[in-house]
BAPADO-116213 format. One record per residue (C-alpha): x, y, z; residue in three letters. Coordinates in nm, 4 decimals, decimal comma. Layout:
<sites>
X;Y;Z;ALA;
...
</sites>
This chain:
<sites>
-2,5344;-5,8946;9,3681;MET;
-2,4853;-5,9000;9,0012;LYS;
-2,1896;-5,7473;8,8526;LEU;
-2,3516;-5,4147;8,7695;ARG;
-2,4598;-5,3310;9,1107;GLU;
-2,1198;-5,4515;9,2972;THR;
-1,9721;-5,1682;9,0260;ASN;
-2,1411;-4,8964;9,1152;ILE;
-2,0842;-4,9509;9,5067;GLN;
-1,7200;-4,9326;9,3943;LYS;
-1,7245;-4,6358;9,1619;LEU;
-1,8118;-4,4150;9,4650;SER;
-1,6084;-4,6063;9,7285;SER;
-1,2827;-4,5799;9,5234;GLU;
-1,0340;-4,3010;9,4030;ASP;
-0,9560;-4,4066;9,0570;TYR;
-0,6269;-4,3009;8,8046;ASP;
-0,8888;-4,2341;8,5101;VAL;
-1,2344;-4,2433;8,4841;LEU;
-1,3539;-4,2975;8,1281;ILE;
-1,6838;-4,1077;8,0243;LEU;
-1,9056;-4,3211;7,7194;GLY;
-1,8783;-4,6967;7,6565;GLY;
-1,8369;-4,6745;7,2683;GLY;
-1,5325;-4,7759;7,0732;ILE;
-1,3281;-4,5232;7,1705;ASN;
-1,3795;-4,5403;7,5540;GLY;
-1,4133;-4,9088;7,5309;ALA;
-1,0413;-4,9756;7,3934;VAL;
-0,9159;-4,6849;7,6129;SER;
-1,0067;-4,9077;7,9079;ALA;
-0,9015;-5,1947;7,7681;ALA;
-0,5580;-5,0525;7,6819;ALA;
-0,5162;-4,8879;8,0219;LEU;
-0,6288;-5,1827;8,2288;ALA;
-0,4549;-5,4264;8,0974;ALA;
-0,0595;-5,1883;8,1614;LYS;
-0,2112;-5,2052;8,5306;GLY;
-0,3712;-4,8529;8,5255;VAL;
-0,6625;-4,8324;8,7744;LYS;
-0,9945;-4,7427;8,5892;VAL;
-1,3619;-4,6317;8,6046;ALA;
-1,6032;-4,6500;8,3160;LEU;
-1,9613;-4,5328;8,2640;ILE;
-2,1904;-4,4269;8,0423;ASP;
-2,5199;-4,3167;7,9872;LYS;
-2,6827;-4,5506;7,8299;GLY;
-2,5617;-4,8830;7,7455;ASP;
-2,2161;-5,0160;7,6316;PHE;
-2,1680;-4,9410;7,2440;ALA;
-2,5724;-4,7792;7,2942;GLY;
-2,5041;-4,5178;6,9905;PHE;
-2,2736;-4,4746;6,7081;THR;
-2,0685;-4,7977;6,7803;SER;
-2,4028;-4,9928;6,7106;SER;
-2,5211;-4,8227;6,3838;ASN;
-2,2488;-4,9140;6,1849;SER;
-2,2379;-5,0663;5,8584;SER;
-1,9966;-5,3725;5,9866;ASN;
-1,7556;-5,2603;5,8289;LEU;
-1,3938;-5,2547;5,9298;ALA;
-1,2146;-5,0812;5,6328;TRP;
-0,9297;-4,8687;5,5270;GLY;
-1,1233;-4,6188;5,3712;GLY;
-1,1311;-4,6487;4,9842;ILE;
-1,3380;-4,3575;4,9345;LYS;
-1,1025;-4,1011;5,1021;TYR;
-0,8871;-4,1396;4,7813;MET;
-1,0443;-3,9438;4,5857;GLU;
-1,0130;-3,6706;4,8310;ASN;
-0,6304;-3,7463;4,7925;LEU;
-0,6001;-3,8683;5,1648;GLU;
-0,3425;-4,1114;5,0811;PHE;
-0,1811;-4,0761;5,4388;PHE;
-0,4593;-4,1274;5,6399;LEU;
-0,5899;-4,4239;5,3826;VAL;
-0,2544;-4,5805;5,4077;SER;
-0,2578;-4,5360;5,8301;LYS;
-0,6457;-4,6974;5,8285;LEU;
-0,5288;-4,9844;5,5738;CYS;
-0,2453;-5,0552;5,7991;LYS;
-0,5024;-5,0569;6,1210;SER;
-0,7410;-5,2804;5,9021;ARG;
-0,4596;-5,5242;5,8458;ASN;
-0,3637;-5,5310;6,2067;HIS;
-0,7210;-5,5876;6,2938;LEU;
-0,7795;-5,8732;6,0854;MET;
-0,4054;-6,0358;6,2262;LYS;
-0,5333;-6,0118;6,5870;HIS;
-0,8896;-6,0800;6,5524;TYR;
-0,8754;-6,3431;6,2844;PRO;
-1,2562;-6,5212;6,3960;SER;
-1,4132;-6,1536;6,4295;THR;
-1,2669;-5,9600;6,1581;VAL;
-1,2443;-6,1205;5,8351;GLN;
-1,1407;-6,0267;5,4530;GLU;
-1,5193;-5,9782;5,2550;ILE;
-1,5054;-5,8648;4,8663;ARG;
-1,6401;-5,5616;4,7420;PHE;
-1,8324;-5,6228;4,4174;PHE;
-1,8765;-5,2746;4,2593;THR;
-2,1230;-5,1760;4,0051;THR;
-2,0435;-4,8664;3,8255;ILE;
-2,2934;-4,6947;3,5964;GLN;
-2,3127;-4,5378;3,2823;LYS;
-2,2957;-4,1351;3,3039;GLY;
-2,0667;-4,2009;3,6245;PHE;
-1,8530;-3,8937;3,7233;ARG;
-1,5167;-4,1131;3,6322;MET;
-1,4179;-4,3645;3,4004;PRO;
-1,4498;-4,7356;3,5249;VAL;
-1,0844;-4,8104;3,4347;PHE;
-0,9635;-4,5123;3,6145;PHE;
-1,1508;-4,6355;3,9059;VAL;
-1,0086;-4,9567;3,8772;TYR;
-0,6580;-4,8249;3,8652;LEU;
-0,7598;-4,6879;4,2163;GLY;
-0,8197;-5,0154;4,3744;THR;
-0,5190;-5,1088;4,2553;VAL;
-0,3397;-4,8278;4,4403;PHE;
-0,5542;-4,9242;4,7255;TYR;
-0,4495;-5,2582;4,7288;TRP;
-0,0791;-5,1525;4,6832;LEU;
-0,1742;-4,9146;4,9985;ILE;
-0,2838;-5,1534;5,1882;GLY;
0,0499;-5,3852;5,1512;ARG;
-0,0820;-5,6527;4,9296;PHE;
-0,2999;-5,8069;5,3061;PHE;
-0,5769;-5,9067;5,0873;THR;
-0,6689;-6,0766;4,7541;GLN;
-0,5940;-5,8741;4,4154;PRO;
-0,8949;-5,6334;4,2749;PRO;
-1,0535;-5,7646;3,9854;ARG;
-1,2244;-5,5510;3,6331;TYR;
-1,5223;-5,6912;3,5532;LEU;
-1,7136;-5,6370;3,2021;SER;
-2,1189;-5,6161;3,2346;THR;
-2,0937;-5,9983;3,1084;GLU;
-1,8956;-6,0866;3,4103;LYS;
-2,1149;-5,8877;3,6583;ILE;
-2,4428;-6,0858;3,5049;LYS;
-2,2861;-6,4245;3,5254;ASP;
-2,1380;-6,3945;3,8781;GLU;
-2,4079;-6,1719;4,0497;GLU;
-2,7419;-6,1995;3,8472;GLY;
-2,9178;-6,0085;4,1239;VAL;
-2,7656;-5,6945;3,9871;VAL;
-2,8981;-5,5142;3,7229;ASN;
-2,7100;-5,4406;3,4542;THR;
-2,9415;-5,2852;3,2185;SER;
-2,7308;-4,9194;3,2545;ASN;
-2,4524;-5,0302;3,4184;ALA;
-2,1281;-4,9404;3,2221;LYS;
-1,8864;-5,2175;3,3846;ALA;
-1,7255;-5,2923;3,7674;GLY;
-1,4792;-5,4154;3,9685;LEU;
-1,3894;-5,6115;4,2357;GLU;
-1,1564;-5,5561;4,5549;TYR;
-1,1195;-5,6346;4,9239;SER;
-1,1952;-5,4931;5,2560;ASP;
-1,3008;-5,6514;5,5918;CYS;
-1,5929;-5,6857;5,7696;TYR;
-1,6860;-5,7938;6,1428;LEU;
-1,8592;-6,1501;6,1132;TYR;
-2,1231;-6,0850;6,4464;ASP;
-2,2136;-5,7033;6,4945;ASN;
-2,0508;-5,3931;6,5910;ASP;
-2,1768;-5,3693;6,9628;ALA;
-2,0779;-5,7233;7,0156;ARG;
-1,7264;-5,6318;6,8971;PHE;
-1,7196;-5,3395;7,1379;VAL;
-1,8290;-5,5098;7,4180;PHE;
-1,5784;-5,7395;7,3995;ASN;
-1,3333;-5,4577;7,4618;PHE;
-1,5399;-5,3685;7,7809;ILE;
-1,5329;-5,7454;7,9137;ARG;
-1,1296;-5,7138;7,8427;THR;
-1,1004;-5,4216;8,0962;SER;
-1,3080;-5,5851;8,3104;LEU;
-1,1177;-5,9201;8,3370;ASN;
-0,8191;-5,6975;8,3842;PHE;
-0,9945;-5,4621;8,6907;GLY;
-1,1844;-5,1900;8,5073;CYS;
-1,4905;-5,1092;8,7308;ILE;
-1,6992;-5,0270;8,4664;ALA;
-2,1540;-4,9852;8,4515;ALA;
-2,3952;-4,8959;8,2184;ASN;
-2,6778;-4,6662;8,2865;TYR;
-2,4524;-4,4219;8,5083;ILE;
-2,5125;-4,0555;8,3528;GLU;
-2,2165;-3,7844;8,4090;SER;
-2,4272;-3,4914;8,5062;THR;
-2,0906;-3,2491;8,5121;GLY;
-1,7601;-3,2926;8,6573;ALA;
-1,4821;-3,0359;8,8287;THR;
-1,1368;-2,9966;8,9377;ARG;
-1,0450;-3,0255;9,2811;ASP;
-0,6762;-3,0260;9,3734;GLY;
-0,4934;-3,2843;9,1825;ASP;
-0,8654;-3,4558;9,1215;HIS;
-1,1553;-3,4830;8,8977;TRP;
-1,4963;-3,5023;9,0864;THR;
-1,7672;-3,6339;8,8514;VAL;
-2,1508;-3,6248;8,9560;ASN;
-2,3178;-3,8963;8,8140;ALA;
-2,6771;-4,0561;8,8208;ARG;
-2,7635;-4,4192;8,7983;ASP;
-3,0766;-4,3310;8,5246;THR;
-3,2245;-4,7035;8,6271;ILE;
-3,2491;-4,6072;9,0424;SER;
-3,2120;-4,2127;9,0331;GLY;
-2,9405;-4,2576;9,3151;LYS;
-2,6942;-3,9572;9,3122;ASN;
-2,2949;-4,0238;9,3432;MET;
-1,9466;-3,8982;9,3185;LYS;
-1,6682;-4,0465;9,1459;ILE;
-1,3164;-3,8895;9,2009;ARG;
-1,0275;-4,0376;8,9390;SER;
-0,6437;-3,8297;8,8477;LYS;
-0,7128;-3,7974;8,5094;ALA;
-1,0684;-3,7602;8,3053;LEU;
-1,1281;-3,9012;7,9173;ILE;
-1,4003;-3,7957;7,7376;ASN;
-1,4948;-4,0793;7,5221;ALA;
-1,9070;-3,9739;7,4726;CYS;
-1,8925;-4,0069;7,1507;GLY;
-2,1568;-3,7508;6,9539;PRO;
-2,1749;-3,5890;7,3041;TYR;
-1,8573;-3,5379;7,3591;VAL;
-1,9059;-3,1505;7,3336;ASP;
-2,2099;-3,1376;7,5327;VAL;
-1,9895;-3,2572;7,8252;HIS;
-1,6934;-3,0205;7,7669;ASN;
-1,9569;-2,7693;7,7703;GLU;
-2,0659;-2,9006;8,1315;LEU;
-1,6573;-2,8653;8,2179;THR;
-1,5297;-2,5674;8,0661;HIS;
-1,2669;-2,7623;7,8673;GLN;
-1,1753;-2,5499;7,5252;PRO;
-1,0529;-2,7875;7,2680;THR;
-0,8920;-2,7492;6,9430;ALA;
-1,1952;-2,9846;6,7652;HIS;
-1,5861;-3,0296;6,7677;HIS;
-1,8240;-3,2379;6,5831;HIS;
-2,0420;-3,2227;6,3017;VAL;
-2,2628;-3,4895;6,2439;PHE;
-2,3892;-3,7225;5,9347;SER;
-2,6837;-3,9368;5,9439;LYS;
-2,6481;-4,2821;5,8110;GLY;
-2,9344;-4,5245;5,8097;ILE;
-2,9533;-4,9368;5,6923;HIS;
-3,2430;-5,1790;5,6371;LEU;
-3,2154;-5,5122;5,6752;ILE;
-3,4658;-5,7374;5,4681;VAL;
-3,4879;-6,1002;5,4114;ASP;
-3,1765;-6,2467;5,2352;ARG;
-3,1731;-6,0923;4,8651;ILE;
-2,8828;-6,3003;4,7476;THR;
-2,6640;-6,5943;4,8382;ASP;
-2,3816;-6,3678;4,7335;SER;
-2,1045;-6,3516;5,0416;LYS;
-1,9653;-6,0501;4,8894;ARG;
-2,0581;-5,6853;4,9551;VAL;
-2,2538;-5,5555;4,6655;LEU;
-2,1345;-5,1940;4,6164;THR;
-2,3025;-4,8996;4,4022;PHE;
-2,3263;-4,5328;4,3390;PHE;
-2,6473;-4,4432;4,4327;ALA;
-2,9140;-4,1744;4,2494;SER;
-2,7164;-3,8780;4,4324;ASP;
-2,3410;-4,0478;4,3590;GLY;
-2,3182;-4,1614;4,7644;ARG;
-2,1668;-4,5257;4,8068;LEU;
-2,4727;-4,7681;4,8848;PHE;
-2,4103;-5,1255;4,9906;PHE;
-2,5920;-5,4356;5,0368;VAL;
-2,4121;-5,6399;5,2973;ILE;
-2,4736;-6,0060;5,3930;PRO;
-2,5909;-6,0811;5,7432;MET;
-2,6481;-6,4248;5,7692;GLY;
-3,0382;-6,4944;5,6665;PRO;
-3,0852;-6,1300;5,6157;LYS;
-2,9185;-5,8841;5,3796;THR;
-2,8425;-5,5331;5,5362;CYS;
-2,8656;-5,2495;5,2943;ILE;
-2,7865;-4,8617;5,3034;GLY;
-2,6320;-4,6555;5,3593;THR;
-2,7695;-4,2454;5,3594;THR;
-2,5139;-4,0174;5,4643;ASP;
-2,7353;-3,6847;5,5253;THR;
-2,5876;-3,3516;5,7439;GLN;
-2,7826;-3,3175;6,0900;VAL;
-2,7700;-3,0563;6,3328;GLU;
-2,7558;-3,3129;6,6443;ASN;
-2,7103;-3,6639;6,7445;PRO;
-3,0718;-3,7083;6,8395;GLU;
-3,1940;-3,8937;6,4654;THR;
-3,4664;-4,1164;6,3668;THR;
-3,5462;-4,3152;6,0293;VAL;
-3,7978;-4,0960;5,8394;THR;
-4,0220;-4,1565;5,5424;ASP;
-3,7977;-4,0322;5,2848;GLU;
-3,5031;-4,2268;5,4068;ASP;
-3,6684;-4,5626;5,3683;ARG;
-3,8103;-4,4522;5,0326;GLN;
-3,4298;-4,3770;4,9340;PHE;
-3,2774;-4,7302;5,0010;VAL;
-3,5904;-4,8841;4,8871;LEU;
-3,5716;-4,7194;4,5406;ASP;
-3,2356;-4,7548;4,4674;ASN;
-3,2047;-5,1254;4,5675;ALA;
-3,4694;-5,2065;4,3387;ASN;
-3,3209;-5,0095;4,0876;SER;
-2,9960;-5,1300;4,1195;LEU;
-3,1057;-5,4994;4,1608;LEU;
-3,2963;-5,7762;3,9979;ASN;
-3,5615;-5,8527;4,2167;LEU;
-3,8233;-6,1379;4,1969;ALA;
-4,0436;-5,8889;4,3583;ALA;
-3,9819;-5,5225;4,4521;PRO;
-3,9069;-5,4736;4,8120;LEU;
-4,1799;-5,2633;5,0190;THR;
-4,1984;-5,1306;5,3696;LEU;
-4,3496;-5,4347;5,4577;ASP;
-4,0338;-5,6210;5,3744;SER;
-3,8095;-5,4376;5,6744;ILE;
-3,7372;-5,6303;5,9154;ILE;
-3,5541;-5,3461;6,1467;SER;
-3,3777;-5,0111;6,1018;GLU;
-3,0633;-4,9354;6,2164;ARG;
-3,0000;-4,5073;6,2515;CYS;
-2,7423;-4,3452;6,3986;GLY;
-2,4922;-4,0402;6,3406;VAL;
-2,0976;-3,9917;6,2410;ARG;
-1,9478;-3,7725;6,4431;PRO;
-1,6786;-3,6452;6,2118;LEU;
-1,3891;-3,4137;6,3954;ALA;
-1,3460;-3,0664;6,2440;ILE;
-1,1098;-2,7936;6,3767;GLU;
-1,2218;-2,5201;6,5287;GLY;
-1,5376;-2,3855;6,7361;VAL;
-1,7441;-2,2401;6,4326;GLY;
-1,7756;-2,1666;6,0781;GLY;
-1,8979;-2,4435;5,7807;LYS;
-1,7118;-2,7661;5,6801;ALA;
-1,7797;-2,9229;5,3325;ASP;
-1,8817;-3,2140;5,5856;TRP;
-1,9423;-3,4625;5,2921;VAL;
-1,5705;-3,4709;5,2587;LYS;
-1,4681;-3,4967;5,5847;LEU;
-1,3248;-3,8557;5,6756;SER;
-1,3914;-4,0552;5,9983;ARG;
-1,0000;-3,9715;6,1014;LYS;
-1,0024;-3,9528;6,5223;HIS;
-0,8652;-3,6568;6,6965;ALA;
-0,7611;-3,6200;7,0694;ILE;
-0,7528;-3,2954;7,2573;ASP;
-0,5875;-3,2336;7,5962;GLY;
-0,5681;-3,0740;7,8627;ASN;
-0,2438;-3,1560;8,0559;ASN;
-0,2622;-2,8976;8,3197;GLU;
-0,6143;-3,0657;8,4038;THR;
-0,5387;-3,3944;8,2855;LYS;
-0,8654;-3,3894;8,0512;HIS;
-0,8548;-3,5812;7,7083;LEU;
-1,1721;-3,5534;7,4436;SER;
-1,1700;-3,8020;7,1676;ILE;
-1,3703;-3,6957;6,8673;PHE;
-1,4563;-3,8774;6,5595;GLY;
-1,3005;-4,1667;6,4663;GLY;
-1,4045;-4,5416;6,3349;LYS;
-1,3866;-4,9181;6,4063;LEU;
-1,0726;-4,9650;6,2074;THR;
-0,8816;-4,7559;6,3807;ASP;
-0,9770;-4,8548;6,7248;CYS;
-0,6289;-5,0011;6,8185;LEU;
-0,4678;-4,6895;6,7173;ASN;
-0,7017;-4,4773;6,9303;VAL;
-0,6163;-4,7813;7,2680;GLY;
-0,2418;-4,6891;7,2479;ASP;
-0,2856;-4,3135;7,2149;GLU;
-0,4484;-4,2733;7,4814;ILE;
-0,1720;-4,4320;7,6874;VAL;
0,0495;-4,2481;7,5390;GLU;
-0,1214;-3,8940;7,5871;ARG;
-0,1946;-3,9894;7,9777;LEU;
0,1780;-4,1314;7,9905;SER;
0,2915;-3,7621;7,8841;GLU;
0,0824;-3,6239;8,1095;MET;
0,2421;-3,7550;8,4346;GLY;
0,0270;-4,0459;8,4656;LEU;
0,2306;-4,3824;8,5848;ARG;
0,1537;-4,6721;8,3370;ILE;
0,2660;-4,9767;8,5902;PRO;
0,3114;-5,2537;8,3006;PHE;
0,3713;-4,9992;7,9600;PRO;
0,4998;-5,2999;7,7292;ASP;
0,1842;-5,5249;7,8444;ARG;
-0,0494;-5,5970;7,5268;LYS;
-0,3540;-5,5432;7,5674;TRP;
-0,5373;-5,6621;7,2192;TYR;
-0,6008;-5,9222;7,0124;GLY;
-0,7624;-6,3447;7,0322;GLU;
-0,5778;-6,5517;7,2640;PRO;
-0,3108;-6,7694;7,2446;HIS;
-0,3438;-7,0557;6,9635;ASN;
-0,2497;-7,3010;7,2399;ALA;
-0,5460;-7,2135;7,4145;VAL;
-0,7825;-7,1770;7,1207;LYS;
-0,6378;-7,5701;7,0329;ASP;
-0,6732;-7,6581;7,3912;GLU;
-1,0675;-7,5603;7,3101;TYR;
-1,1101;-7,6979;6,9803;MET;
-0,9828;-8,0549;7,1412;HIS;
-1,2581;-8,0351;7,4076;GLN;
-1,5513;-7,9192;7,1746;ALA;
-1,4312;-8,2033;6,9294;LYS;
-1,4075;-8,4896;7,2141;LEU;
-1,7932;-8,3782;7,3161;MET;
-1,8820;-8,4025;6,9687;ALA;
-2,0369;-8,0376;7,0123;LEU;
-2,1151;-7,9728;6,6882;ASP;
-2,3277;-8,2762;6,6570;GLY;
-2,5520;-8,1690;6,9732;LEU;
-2,6917;-7,8236;6,7499;THR;
-2,9385;-7,7336;6,4635;ASP;
-2,7818;-7,8970;6,1673;PRO;
-2,9280;-7,5839;5,9821;SER;
-2,6933;-7,3153;6,1462;SER;
-2,5518;-7,0946;5,9587;SER;
-2,2423;-7,1988;6,1595;GLU;
-2,0610;-7,4488;6,3625;PRO;
-2,1229;-7,3887;6,7298;LEU;
-1,7517;-7,4873;6,7889;THR;
-1,6244;-7,1716;6,5750;GLN;
-1,9516;-6,9403;6,6944;ARG;
-1,9051;-7,0088;7,0850;LEU;
-1,5202;-6,9113;6,9956;TRP;
-1,5408;-6,6171;6,7932;ARG;
-1,7922;-6,4576;7,0639;ARG;
-1,6049;-6,5880;7,3693;TYR;
-1,2413;-6,6451;7,3242;GLY;
-1,0960;-6,8380;7,5818;ALA;
-1,4604;-6,7877;7,7837;ASN;
-1,5831;-7,0361;7,5783;ALA;
-1,4453;-7,3458;7,7545;ILE;
-1,6412;-7,2771;8,0571;SER;
-1,9116;-7,2843;7,7993;LEU;
-1,8335;-7,6641;7,7222;LEU;
-1,7940;-7,7273;8,0597;GLU;
-2,1693;-7,5969;8,1024;ASN;
-2,2959;-7,8284;7,8298;ILE;
-2,0871;-8,1465;7,9490;ARG;
-2,2836;-8,1006;8,2568;ASN;
-2,6519;-8,0564;8,0637;ASP;
-2,6434;-8,1350;7,6809;PRO;
-2,9772;-7,9512;7,6746;THR;
-2,7383;-7,5849;7,7858;ASN;
-2,6644;-7,6110;7,3800;ALA;
-2,9896;-7,5592;7,2559;THR;
-3,0980;-7,2594;7,0779;LEU;
-3,3853;-7,1266;7,3471;LEU;
-3,5376;-6,8488;7,1295;ILE;
-3,6842;-6,9402;6,7521;GLU;
-3,4839;-6,8211;6,4690;ASN;
-3,1494;-6,6720;6,7033;ALA;
-2,8623;-6,8725;6,7137;GLU;
-2,8189;-6,8198;7,0928;TYR;
-2,7622;-7,1444;7,2942;THR;
-2,9283;-7,1499;7,6823;ARG;
-2,5438;-7,1494;7,8350;CYS;
-2,4421;-6,8559;7,6317;GLU;
-2,7609;-6,6556;7,7934;ILE;
-2,7209;-6,7881;8,1338;GLU;
-2,3543;-6,6570;8,0808;GLN;
-2,4521;-6,3178;7,9540;ALA;
-2,6665;-6,2638;8,2591;ALA;
-2,3369;-6,2777;8,4770;ASN;
-2,0943;-6,1715;8,3211;ARG;
-2,2303;-5,9160;8,0719;GLU;
-2,4168;-5,6700;8,2569;MET;
-2,7270;-5,6900;8,0559;ILE;
-2,9986;-5,4302;8,2168;THR;
-3,2711;-5,3827;8,0024;LYS;
-3,3718;-5,6911;7,7478;LEU;
-3,2465;-5,4124;7,4391;GLU;
-2,8962;-5,4438;7,5411;ASP;
-2,9226;-5,8424;7,5232;PHE;
-3,1489;-5,8526;7,2033;LEU;
-2,9861;-5,5469;7,0316;ARG;
-2,5856;-5,5323;7,1707;ARG;
-2,5215;-5,8413;7,3257;ARG;
-2,6759;-6,0291;7,0590;SER;
-2,8322;-5,8878;6,6792;LYS;
-3,1115;-6,0759;6,7173;ILE;
-3,3754;-5,7506;6,6872;SER;
-3,1725;-5,6642;6,3605;LEU;
-3,2435;-6,0250;6,2105;VAL;
-3,6029;-6,1542;6,3888;VAL;
-3,9285;-5,9407;6,3084;ARG;
-4,0599;-5,8214;6,6389;ARG;
-4,4178;-5,9625;6,6000;GLY;
-4,2113;-6,3441;6,5708;ASP;
-4,0127;-6,2263;6,8665;LEU;
-4,3330;-6,1188;7,0879;LYS;
-4,4815;-6,4535;6,9701;ASN;
-4,1471;-6,6606;7,0665;SER;
-4,1869;-6,9393;7,3385;LYS;
-3,8129;-6,8918;7,4579;GLY;
-3,7910;-6,5169;7,4807;LEU;
-4,0008;-6,5295;7,7984;MET;
-3,7626;-6,8066;7,9206;GLU;
-3,4210;-6,6158;7,8501;ALA;
-3,6022;-6,3274;8,0515;CYS;
-3,6210;-6,5657;8,3536;ASP;
-3,2513;-6,6502;8,2998;ILE;
-3,1287;-6,2961;8,2660;LEU;
-3,3692;-6,0984;8,5211;PHE;
-3,5137;-6,3460;8,7209;GLY;
-3,7972;-6,1765;8,9270;GLU;
-3,8184;-5,8791;8,6619;GLN;
-3,8501;-6,0605;8,4106;ALA;
-4,2449;-6,0185;8,2910;GLN;
-4,1763;-5,6094;8,3811;GLU;
-3,8429;-5,6036;8,1443;LYS;
-4,0292;-5,7966;7,8901;TYR;
-4,2841;-5,5380;7,8939;ASP;
-4,0501;-5,2738;7,9135;GLU;
-3,9173;-5,3712;7,5869;TYR;
-4,2182;-5,3762;7,3840;PHE;
-4,3532;-5,0752;7,4895;GLN;
-3,9936;-4,8685;7,4507;GLU;
-4,0256;-5,0735;7,0876;ASN;
-4,3372;-5,0669;6,9133;PRO;
</sites>
């Protein structure tokens, strides 16, 4: 029986200390923190883990330099500290990257003043990264020929960091960590309501795949439903001090337009930040920042044209980007926390800071807002809040995050070197296989080495133009609760972001991957994916 089915049986047959609703970044770190500290935890999500906002970010974990314009220096200091903490504890995954910013003529502030802002940002960031640089237009031309400097006044360069793989994979690894510590998690399980009965919550839940209903009992309930926090609080009649407003952001992924390893940053035609972000053999361009009324959003023709027009205007391209240039799209909402239950907010100035509202009497917590940069703080705060509510934390000092100890990594690297692992793979890959497996799986990569030693063909790439080996797909089938093909192609990996749909459909290895992931249901899952992703 597969992991998901086993966990679904346990959800309704056992009582839990805490049930978490939502498997985005806020729910994932809450589960990892609590489970590691000995709390009996369950987690459900009505879709896949990281299936909404947490898989549609810019893949940047940054200290919030734009919030300096609103004089939110305390928030920026906190986010920079969190960014540094992530880089220190996830050196293979969260890495420093340079931001190469061009300021156009007529910008609302003098360039040198903006440069001084980056120096102050570096100072607030505790000098953890490389120092910023001021760039003349000549220097921009010399270092980044793809940048159109015809209307440029000057520029600057500073550092933040990014997720080497993708946001959804980063989130899932917290889910995987929580499972290692005994959390019972399942995707595609929707909460349809919850009631407090004595000292327990009873959640009515439904398996959206089979349609089966179940009840899950827990002492405490955490609403980490991301953009749907307010919706679920209405179901459970939970008053809160905050609610969400929504800002839609989109990105377009195209073939790589520059060999630069930096993020090219501009202020778009309407004054908003605009990024050209490296994504291996591809480039991610965006984002928009559009107020919307609810989380259900799509990429519009206007959105696409805005991104394409700004890219063509701000870059020197051999040929202009067109709709045909688009390989894939990302679209999601940023849930921004605002105090109160009504009225209007200057939502453009709202930051992504998180807020946690609680009801001590009913042991209920709601997590509003948040961003990848601040995720470790969210996990720690959830543990602290539940402890204050009287929930027992058996191992309060247990560390719950970070890559494995260097001794584990050294052992892995030594074994990989002895078997000449990197010599078994395609030399054209953007990253050595040894490094890639460690970054994705940490200590679990050691078991992959054993599979490859037993059969070297397990190191071969199964899907064309996608850097995933046969043994990785086998491990995903056993340990990563992949329920739909999209879970693997879009969230456990970024294959569907960087491989055109037509090329993916024509891939000889994709059906073989489906056989590994789904067995007798392979054809059904294959057809389902292409019907739902036209």
